[in-house]
N, C-alpha and C positions, 0 to 999 in steps of 0.2 A: 893623107894617109900618113905620111912621114911625121908630121906635126903631132897626131894622135899617138902614134908609138913612143916619141919622145916623152911626151906628156905622161903616159902611163909608166915609162922607164922611171921619170924623175920621181912619181908619187911611189912606186916600188921601192927605189933606193931610200926615199925619206922614211917609208914605213919600216924599212930593214934596220936603218940607223937608229929611229925611235925604239925599236923592239929590243935592240942591242943594248941601247942605254938604259932601258927599263929592267931587262935581266940583271945588268951589272948591278945597278943600285938595288935590287931586290936581294942579290947574293951579299952585297954589301952589309945589308941591314941584319941579316940573319946572324944568331949568335954563334959563335963557334966556327969550324973549318968545314967547308962545303964537302971536302973530299972525306974528312972523319965522319961527318953525319952520313954519306953516302956508304960508308964501308961498315960504320958501328951504327946502326938506327936507334940504339938506348943512349947515344950520346945526347948531351943537352945541346 
């Protein structure tokens, strides 16, 4: 049971890391500033 829990924990941490990197890359690829786009939706 301990091995199963550790396995699931490692998979969860890997998914969290992958999602963090994916979100970071997608935010870097968007033009302009993410905060400016949030405040002013008409900004390019």
